[in-house]
N, C-alpha and C positions, 0 to 999 in steps of 0.2 A: 430528371429524377426517375422516370420510368425505366430508363436504360440502366440506372444503378440497381434498381430492384431486380431487373432481369439478370444482371451479372451476379448479384448476391445469391440469387437462386441457383445460377449456374455453378458457382464456386463453393457453395455451401458444403457439399459432400467432401471436397478437399479440405476445407477448414475443419470439419468434424474429424477427419482422419488425422490431421495435424494435432488437434487438441487431444485426441486419444493417445497419440504417440507421446506428447509431452506429459500427459497424465501418467502413463505407464513408466516413464523414465524421469521422475522428478529429481532435481538436484538442489542442494542447499545453497545459501547465499555465498557468493564469490567462488562457487564450484560449478557453475552452469556451463561446463565445457561441452558436453554432448548436446545440450540444449542449443548452444550457440552454433555448433556444427550443423544441426538440423535446420536452423534458421538460415544459415549461409547456403546450405544445399538448396533450400526452397528459393531463395533469392537468385541463385545461379540459374535455376530452371526458368525463372521469370525474366531473366536477363536484366535484373535491376542491380545497379552499382551500389556498393556498400563498403564500409570500413569496419574491420574487426578489432577486437582487443581495446576497445575504448573504455577507459575507466575500469579496466579489469576484463571481464568476459563480454562486455557490451558490444553491440553492433549498431551502426547508423547507416540507413539506406536512403537513397535519394531518387525521387521520380520527378523529372522535369517536364512540365507541360509544353506544348508546341505553340501556344499562342504567346503573344508578347506579354511580358510581365517579369518583375524581379522580386516579387514577394515570396516569403517562405513561411509555411505553416508546418509546425511540428506535431507529430502524433506519438504518444508514448505507451509502451507496454512493458510491464515488469516481468521478470523471468524466473525468480527463485521460488522454491517450495518450503515447506515447514517440517520440523522434526516430529511428525505424528504417524501413528500406525493406522492405516486405512482399514476400516472394517466392512465397508460396503463391497459386496462381491459383484463385480462387473467384468465383462471381457477386457476392459482396459484398466483394471485395478493396478495400483502401483506395484511394480516389480522390485522396487528398492525398499526393502523392509525398514520401517521406521521413518520413512520420508513420504510425504504426499502433498499434492497441490490442494491444500485445504483452504486456500484463500483465492483460488480461481485464476492464478496467474497463467495456467495452461490455456485457459479460455482467452485471456488478454493477448497472449502471443498469437494464437490461432486467428483471433479476430483481426489483429493488425495485419497479419500476413494476408488474410482474406481481403482486407481493405486495399492492400497493395495490388492484389490480383485485379480488383475492380478498377482502381485508379490507373494502373498501367494500360488498361484498355481504353481509357478516356483521355489520353494525352492531347488529342486534337481539340478538346473542349475546354481546356483551361490553360492559363499562363502562370508562370512562377514555379515554385518547387514545393513538393511535399517531402518533408524529412521525417522518416520513421525511426524512432529511438527505441531500441530493445535494451532495457536497463536491468542490470544485475542487482542483487542485494537490497531490495526494497525492505525486506524483513529485518535487516540489521539497522541499529541506531546510527544514523548518519552514514549510511553505506553508499548505495548506488548513485542516487541523484547528485549528491555532493561531489562524488568522484567524477561523474560525467560533466558536471558544470565546470569543474576545475580543468577538465580536458577540452574545454571550449566547444561542447556539443551544441550550444546555442548560437555559435558563430559558423562562418564558412559553409553556407551562406547564413547571414544573420536571420534569426527567427523573429518574426513579428507577433505571432500568436502560437499558443500551444494548447492542445486538447488531449484529454485522456478519459478513459472510462473504467469503471470497476464493477464487477458482477455483484449483485445484491439479491439474496434469496427472499427478502421480504417484499420485493417488487415482482409482480407477475411477468412472465415472458410476453414480449410485445410492448412493454412500457419502459420508460426511463424515469429516473428521479433527478431533480436538479434544484440548485439553490444558489443565488448570488450572494457575494460577500463571504463572511466566515461560515464555513460549513463543516470543517473537521478540526479537531482540537490539536493543540500543541502536545508533545509527548516527550517526557523525560524519564530516564531510568534511575531508580534508587538502588544503591548497593551499600549495605551495612555489614561490616565484619566486626564481630565482638569477640574479644579474647579474654578468657579468665584463667582458672587453674583447675583442670579436670582431676578426676579421681574416683574412688569408691563412693557410691551414693550414700552409704551408711555412715561415712565419716564426714559429716557435714562441716565440721570445723576445719577440715583440711582442704576443702575445695572452695573455689570462687566460681559460682555457677553462671556461665555466660548465657545459658538458656533462659533463666529467670530474668536476667538483665534485658534480654531481647524482648521478652513478653512485656516487661514494664515500658520499654522504649516504644513498642507498637501501641500500647494502651495510651501512653501520654501523647504520642503524635496524634492519635485519633481524637483524643479529648480536645487538644489544641485546635485541630483542623475544624472540628464540628463547631467550636465556639467562635472561631475567627473568620471562617470562609464567608464571602458575600453570597447573598441569595441568588444573584444573577450577575454575570452569566454562569452557567453550570460548570462544575469542576469535579474531578475525581482524584483521590489519593488512595491507592489500593496496593496491598501486598499479596504476592502470589507464591513466594518461596520463603520457607523457613527451614534451613538445613542445620540440624543439630545431631551429628552422627554418633550418638551415644546408645546406651541400652537402658533397660529398666533399672539396673543397679550401677550404671557407669555414667558419670558426668563427663561430657566432652570438654576439650580445651577451647574450641572455637565454634562460633555460630555464624552462619551466613544468611542474610535476609535480603530479598530483592522485591522491588515494587515499581509502581509507575505513577506519574503525575500527569493528568490531562486537564487542560483548561483553555479558555478562550481569552483570558485576562492576563496580560504580561506582567502587570504590577503584582497580582496575586501569585502568579507563577514564581516570581522572585521571592515573595514572602514565604511561600511553602518551602523553598529551598532553605531559607533561614530557620524556619520552625524545626524542620527535620534535624538539621545539624545542631541547633541549640539544645533541643530535647535529648538527642543522643549523647551529647557531651555532659549534660547535667546528670542524667541517669547513670552514665558510666562512672562519673566521679562519686556519686552517692553509693554505688554498689561495688566500687573498687575493681572495675574491669576496664579494659582498653577498648575503645571503639574507633573504627576507621570509616567515617561516612564519606561516600562518593556519590555525587549526583551528576549523571551524564546528560548534558544538555542535548536534547534530541531535536525532533522536527518542530518547526514553527506552526502556528495556526494556518490552515489552508484557506486562503481567501480567493474565491472566484471573482474575476473581473466582471463588473456589471455589464459592459457592452459585449464582451465575449460570451457571457452566460445568456444574454438575450439573443445572441446569434444562434447558439445551440438550441435554445427554446424554440425559436422561430423555425429552424430547420427540422426539429423533432415534430413540431405540430404539422408541418408540411408533409413529412415522411411517414409519420405514424398516426396522426390525428390528435386533436386537442385533448381528448379524454385519455390519451396514453402518456401524457406528460404530467408527472406528479411533483408537487412542490414538497421538498424535503425539509425536515427540521434539522438543526445542527446535530452532528454525531460526535460522540466522545472518542471514536476511533481516530487514528492518525495515519498519514501517508506522506512519504517524502516528495510526492508531486508538489507539495507546498513550496519546496525549495525552488522549483522552476518558476512558480508563480511569483516569487520575489524578484525574479529577473526579467520576465516578460509577462504580459497579460495573457490570460487563458481561462479555461474552464475544465473542471473535473466533474463528471456526472456519473450517475449510477445506472447500470444496465440490469433490467429484470431478468431473472433466470429460473423462475419456478413455474412449472406448467400448472394450468388451472386444475384444481382439485388435488394437487400433490402436497405432501407434507413439506414444511419448511425446515431445512437443516442449515443451521447457522454457519457462517464462516469460522474457520479455525477449529472445526470439530471433525472427529474421525469419520463421520458418515456424510460429510458435505459432498454434493455433486450438483451438476447443473442440467437444465433442460437444454439440449444442444440446438434446439430451434432458435434459441437466443443468439447464437452466433450469426445467423442470417440477419437479424436486426442490428447487431453490433457492428458488423462489417459494412452493411449498407448505410446505416446512419452516419458512421464516422466518415465514410467516403463523401456523403452529401455535405456534411459539416465542413470538411476540408476544401472541397472544390468550390462550394459556395463562398467560403471565406476568401479564397484566391481570386474569385471572379468579381467580388465586391470591393469597394474601397475600404481598406483596412481601417483607415482613420474614421470611417463612419460606423464601425462596429461598436 
């Protein structure tokens, strides 16, 4: 473990430089071409074998230990950015206007590359294989993970355990957050298209107003959800987009509404789908509009394996100290890492990235940034988690 800490210190500056490059040149889902080029360039310098264009722009790298062993542990980092305008002025501010790494995927890539730098120096100390998965399109509904699983990323060699980490501003640098079992919610997308008959707002008898129908649909959905949802586990039904492209005196023909469903209960999840479609159709009939409800089935609940989580917890206590390992509450956010966990056991934990005394800027906001000291923790701990797993009996984890 001391050797890992030394190597984390040694390669930290390189990890910071990589993180700043990815932050400066962010790319949206399924368009991570230059990001993949930079990852490949770095792997070439490290003399690490890899495969490109896996499930789109994804890469899979392999590091083989020199001791006897056939186990395989996978580590995953997501690659895509978000369509946001960054406002924080830094030397590494995004140069792609309207795109930024507001979810910290730049740090995830850099941390995993730093992990590979460490592990490639420690091949005489472990057996088996570390498989690094650089995944595109996490921010798209059923994007990257689904495509990579279809491309057999968990085979050849077969993965026995998978680990991932996600930056979290609510946790201070030097600490991690962890939870066994259900820790992140399922996520579905709601899309409602409502069509009426537009026209002059003053000629109310000549128009069929889809905007008012949309308002009624949202109100009725909210009333039904509040009345019927179980007290536990928690759930969210929220709408973030209402597009009615008219003017003060112009009624539009079509309204588009989008929202999200987050829950830990599969029965309630199905019930919400039914409520939304039923309410939309009832209101549409009453108000003489047409409605086209579509609910896109997204990520499942993210369930951390009990034994794999305990392994990460034990490694984190050894590497960071008992007081640096925080027990998390369930989060209503979602991540397609959940799809990997339906295939093989593993653990997704949270990496603290806020320096002591600094303001907390939330994920998916235009001023989000990280304390880059956290990369040292991220790459070191992930190396220790992977090597420890390979050197222990996986069946005992």
